[in-house]
Phi, psi and omega in degrees: 000142177284131176259316180241106180290321183304322183245012178054047179260127180257171175297327177295322177298321180292317177299318178296321179297320177297317178297334178273002174112356179294133181224007175206170184296324179299314179292323178296316178299317181292319185277330184242341186086356182300123179086007185267355180250264186280334177086359181296339185269353189304317182295312179295319180298318179297320179296313180294320178299312180297318178296318180294320177296318179297317179296320180294318177297317181297318181292328176292326179290336183266006178294142180292146178274125180271136180255143178282142180280000000 
């Protein structure tokens, strides 16, 4: 789904940005352009960003523990 029409940023783009290390709106704006024009997308972008960050934290917690031989 498109989050930022002005810069053609989708929810998938935001998730990918989180995987690349983005962790706040300032970084998201810099890396994707999301929210840098009209600003109508900022609320939705923040929601998707927070959800993506939570999912990334959760997936890190679920990584298997490697045991030494």
